[in-house]
Each structure stands twice: as C-alpha cells, then as structure tokens.
C-alpha positions in Angstrom: 0.0 0.0 0.0 1.2 3.5 -0.7 -0.1 6.8 0.7 0.4 10.0 -1.1 -0.8 11.7 2.1 2.1 10.1 4.0 4.7 11.2 1.4 3.3 14.7 1.6 3.7 14.5 5.3 7.2 13.4 5.1 8.1 16.2 2.7 6.6 18.8 5.2 9.8 18.7 7.4 8.0 18.1 10.6 6.9 14.4 10.9 4.9 12.2 13.3 5.9 8.8 12.1 6.5 5.5 13.7 6.9 1.9 12.7 4.5 -0.9 13.0 4.5 -4.7 12.5 1.8 -7.2 11.8 2.7 -10.8 12.5 0.4 -13.7 11.2 1.3 -17.0 12.7 0.5 -20.2 10.9 -2.0 -21.3 13.7 -4.1 -18.2 12.7 -3.1 -15.9 15.5 -2.5 -12.2 14.3 -0.4 -9.9 16.5 0.4 -6.2 16.1 3.4 -4.2 17.4 4.5 -0.7 17.3 7.5 1.4 18.6 5.1 4.2 19.2 4.1 5.1 22.8 0.4 4.5 22.1 -1.6 1.7 20.5 -2.4 2.1 16.9 -4.9 0.4 14.5 -3.0 -0.6 11.3 -4.6 -2.6 8.6 -7.4 -3.7 10.9 -5.0 -5.0 13.6 -4.3 -3.3 17.0 -0.6 -2.7 17.2 0.4 -2.6 20.9 2.9 -0.1 22.2 3.8 -1.8 25.5 5.9 -4.6 23.9 9.3 -3.0 23.8 9.5 -3.9 20.1 11.9 -2.1 17.8 13.7 -2.9 14.5 16.9 -2.2 12.7 17.2 -0.4 9.4 15.5 -2.4 6.6 17.9 -3.5 3.8 16.1 -3.6 0.5 17.6 -4.4 -2.8 16.5 -4.6 -6.5 16.4 -7.9 -8.4 16.2 -11.2 -6.7 18.4 -10.5 -3.7 16.9 -11.3 -0.4 15.6 -8.3 1.6 16.3 -8.5 5.3 16.1 -6.9 8.6 15.8 -7.7 12.3 13.1 -7.2 14.9 14.1 -6.9 18.6 11.9 -7.0 21.6 11.3 -8.1 25.2 9.8 -11.5 26.1 6.6 -11.2 28.0 3.4 -13.3 28.4 1.3 -10.3 27.1 3.3 -10.0 23.8 5.8 -12.6 22.7 6.3 -15.4 25.2 9.3 -17.6 25.5 7.1 -20.6 25.6 5.6 -19.7 22.2 9.0 -19.3 20.7 10.2 -22.7 22.1 7.1 -24.3 20.8 7.8 -23.1 17.3 4.6 -21.0 17.0 6.4 -18.2 15.3 8.4 -20.3 12.9 7.7 -19.1 9.3 5.2 -16.6 10.5 4.3 -13.8 7.9 5.5 -10.3 8.8 4.3 -7.0 7.4 6.2 -3.8 8.4 4.7 -0.4 8.0 5.8 3.2 8.2 2.8 5.0 9.9 1.8 8.6 10.6 0.7 8.0 14.2 -1.4 11.2 14.1 -3.4 9.7 11.3 -2.7 5.9 11.1 -4.6 5.7 7.7 -1.6 7.4 6.2 0.9 4.5 6.0 3.0 2.7 3.6 4.0 -1.0 3.7 7.8 -1.1 3.6 8.4 -4.8 4.0 6.6 -8.1 3.7 8.2 -11.5 4.4 8.6 -14.1 7.1 10.3 -14.7 10.3 13.5 -16.6 10.2 15.9 -17.5 13.0 14.9 -16.3 16.5 17.4 -16.0 19.3 16.7 -15.6 22.9 19.0 -13.9 25.4 18.7 -11.8 28.6 14.9 -11.8 28.7 14.5 -10.6 25.1 14.6 -11.9 21.7 16.0 -11.1 18.2 14.1 -12.3 15.2 15.5 -12.3 11.6 13.1 -10.9 8.9 13.4 -12.6 5.5 11.9 -11.2 2.4 9.6 -12.7 -0.2 12.4 -13.8 -2.4 13.8 -16.1 0.4 11.4 -18.8 -1.0 13.6 -19.0 -4.1 16.4 -20.4 -2.0 14.4 -23.6 -1.3 15.3 -26.7 -3.2 12.9 -27.6 -6.0 12.3 -30.7 -8.0 11.3 -34.3 -7.4 13.4 -37.1 -5.9 13.3 -40.4 -7.7 13.2 -43.0 -5.0 11.7 -46.4 -4.7 9.3 -45.4 -1.8 6.7 -42.8 -2.0 8.0 -39.2 -1.7 4.6 -37.7 -0.8 3.4 -36.9 2.7 0.3 -38.8 3.7 -2.7 -36.6 3.2 -1.0 -33.9 1.2 -1.9 -32.6 -2.3 0.2 -35.2 -3.9 -1.0 -38.1 -1.9 -4.7 -37.0 -1.9 -5.8 -39.4 0.8 -8.3 -38.1 3.3 -6.7 -39.0 6.7 -9.8 -37.8 8.5 -12.2 -40.5 7.2 -13.3 -43.1 9.7 -10.8 -45.7 10.7 -7.7 -43.6 10.0 -7.6 -41.3 13.0 -8.6 -41.2 16.6 -9.1 -38.3 19.0 -8.1 -39.4 22.6 -7.7 -37.8 25.9 -4.2 -38.3 27.2 -4.3 -40.6 30.3 -0.6 -41.0 31.2 2.6 -39.4 29.8 6.1 -40.6 30.4 9.2 -38.4 29.6 7.0 -36.2 27.5 6.8 -38.6 24.5 5.3 -41.9 25.7 1.5 -42.0 26.0 -0.4 -44.9 27.6 -4.1 -45.6 27.2 -5.8 -48.2 29.3 -8.4 -48.9 26.7 -7.8 -48.1 23.0 -8.8 -51.0 20.8 -10.5 -50.9 17.4 -7.2 -50.4 15.6 -4.6 -53.1 14.6 -1.2 -53.2 16.4 1.2 -50.8 14.9 -1.6 -49.1 13.0 -0.4 -45.6 14.0 3.3 -46.3 13.6 5.0 -43.6 11.5 1.9 -41.5 11.8 1.2 -38.0 13.2 0.1 -36.9 16.6 -1.5 -33.5 16.7 -2.2 -31.8 20.0 -5.7 -30.2 20.0 -5.6 -28.4 23.3 -3.5 -27.7 26.4 -0.1 -26.0 26.5 1.1 -27.9 23.4 -2.0 -27.0 21.3 -1.1 -27.0 17.6 2.2 -28.9 18.0 2.7 -32.1 16.0 4.8 -35.2 16.8 5.7 -38.2 14.7 4.8 -41.7 16.1 8.0 -44.0 16.6 6.1 -47.1 17.8 2.4 -48.1 18.4 1.9 -51.3 20.4 -1.4 -52.8 21.3 -1.6 -55.2 24.3 -5.1 -56.5 24.8 -7.2 -53.3 24.9 -4.3 -51.2 26.2 -2.2 -49.1 23.8 1.2 -47.5 24.2 2.2 -44.7 21.7 5.8 -43.5 21.6 6.9 -40.4 19.8 10.4 -40.0 18.3 10.8 -36.9 20.5 8.8 -35.0 23.0 6.7 -32.0 21.9 8.5 -28.7 22.7 5.7 -27.5 25.0 4.9 -30.3 27.5 2.0 -32.7 27.0 -0.2 -33.3 30.2 -2.8 -35.7 31.3 -6.2 -34.4 30.2 -4.9 -32.9 26.9 -6.7 -34.0 23.8 -4.7 -35.4 20.9 -5.4 -36.7 17.4 -3.4 -39.7 16.2 -3.4 -40.3 12.5 -2.6 -43.7 10.9 1.0 -44.1 9.8 2.4 -44.9 6.3 5.8 -46.6 5.7 5.8 -45.2 2.1 5.9 -48.7 0.6 3.6 -49.6 -2.5 2.2 -52.5 -0.5 1.0 -50.3 2.4 -0.4 -47.7 -0.1 -2.4 -50.4 -1.9 -3.6 -52.6 1.0 -3.9 -50.2 3.9 -5.1 -47.1 2.2 -6.4 -48.2 -1.2 -4.5 -45.3 -2.8 -2.1 -46.9 -5.1 -3.2 -44.7 -8.0 -1.6 -41.7 -6.1 1.6 -43.7 -5.2 4.5 -41.3 -5.7 7.4 -43.6 -5.6 9.3 -45.7 -8.2 9.5 -49.2 -6.8 11.3 -50.6 -9.9 14.1 -48.0 -10.0 17.5 -49.7 -10.1 19.6 -49.5 -6.9 23.2 -48.7 -6.5 24.2 -52.4 -6.7 22.7 -52.6 -10.3 24.4 -49.3 -11.3 27.8 -50.7 -10.6 27.2 -54.2 -11.9 28.7 -55.5 -15.2 28.0 -58.4 -17.6 29.2 -61.8 -16.6 29.4 -64.9 -18.8 27.6 -67.1 -16.3 24.4 -64.8 -16.3 21.8 -64.4 -18.9 22.0 -61.0 -20.5 19.2 -60.7 -23.0 18.4 -57.0 -22.6 14.9 -57.9 -21.5 12.9 -56.3 -18.7 14.1 -56.6 -15.1 10.6 -57.1 -13.7 7.4 -58.9 -14.4 9.0 -62.2 -15.2 11.8 -60.8 -17.4 15.5 -61.5 -17.2 17.9 -59.0 -15.7 19.7 -57.6 -18.8 
C-alpha cells in the first residue's frame, strides 16, 4: 500500500511517524506491534505499544536478492512469550512492516513483507530475523526419484483423506512418560502398529497446535502404548486431547492394502539400486536386454 498523504507529510519537514509490524502465525493468530508510545490500529490490527519492540534499518535491494532486517523486543506473556517461541509457534510466520503517521494511522506505507527466520533468545529478550519474499527462491525444488513414496500422507500429492473413519482417533491423554510416551488403558479398534510412522496432533492444552511423529504403536489386549520420536517442545499433560493419524511406511504394498490409494503412489518401486548401477555383464548370467521385472530377465 502507498499513501500520497504520507509522502506529503514526510516532505513537510516536521513528521509524526513510527513503525508498526503485523505478525500472522501459521496457527491463525495475528499480533500487532509498534514502537510508538500508544496503541495504533493498522490494517485492521491493533498494534500494541507496550511490547518493547523495535527494529533495525531495513535492507532492500533490487532484483532477486533477499531483503532482510531484524526485529528486537522483550519477552513477556502479554506480547511474545518464551514458551511460544520454544514451541515453534512463530516459525515461518508472515511479517508486514509499515511506516505510519501516528497522528493519522490511515496514512501509512508497507515497507516490507516476508517471514520470520531465525529467532534468538537472550537476557529476557529476543532477536528475530526478517526474511523477504524472495527467500522462497532459496528452497530446493524438483522431485526425488526414490523407490518409496515421496509424498506426505494426506497432502496434495497423496490426496488421501486422513480424517475418514478408521484412519484417525481423538483421545484424551491418560498418562505421559518423559513427554513422549503415551499410555491408554483402553484403546482398541485399531490393529497393532496401525499408527506407527503416523502423526500426533495436539488439540488443546499448553502444546496445542504442535505435531509429533509416532515412533512405535503397540497394542496389548485393549491397552495401547504410543511412543513419539521426540517430545513436543511444549509439554503434554494428562487431560490434553490429541489426534493420532494412521502411519504410512511409504511402501507400495501399504499404499495399496492399507489405504487403497495406489493410483496416487508417488514412488518408483522398480528404480535400479546402487548395486545394479555398478554391476557389469558376466558370462555365467543371462544378458538378453529384457525387462528386469514382471518375469523378465535382468539384462
């Protein structure tokens, strides 16, 4: 957004400007901050003044170079809490930075749009790296050709609905050991190891919105023991509600028999391995040049 009124105000020689930031987290939470001494309404968001937030000079370039800056502030429960940073709630959050005429907040210009990068904590405060929109161009692109499926269960390439009956369960946590082992006295209705390699999503409590990966899922009678590869950053507690989604080992057999989704299998089960790539013809083997699978000879 540009504002001719703001540019005219800047050219007047006597200015009443401040900076404001709007942060949109991936869980839907939107927060506003300003370095002014009063709260301001910017782009429909209340930007709070009591957060101790400030920012370094914004570095902007032409072309595809990455714009960057830093935001610095104090940690507090009312603004940016240490617990939320540790839980990863700000990872990849969208950031919009504005120059605002605090005497008339409608006069503003958006100077920066990007995402939060690395966040460092020290001395009761935090320092967050701001990354421009061109940062996305630094991400690796392309497809990996591997024997097992390269899609994530339930994503746009897999297309399997993980929320259909029989493939997920919402349960209240009954017991937690070391923050990553969940025990349920009665959790039948699913085969042993059904959730292994699946996802655990926390629906409420201190760890709400966090996700874990299931390492093992063992059924003994009607009791079930679900172990995560690592504990969630914010602690799980008895009484929290979690959603456990069936696991996929990325094999074509599992895709076909467990999920009935082989048409969307994104692997290459017949791709030659390293041993085949380094092999050489031998006189005691049949080398006809025929297909390597479906009854053919290795050629």
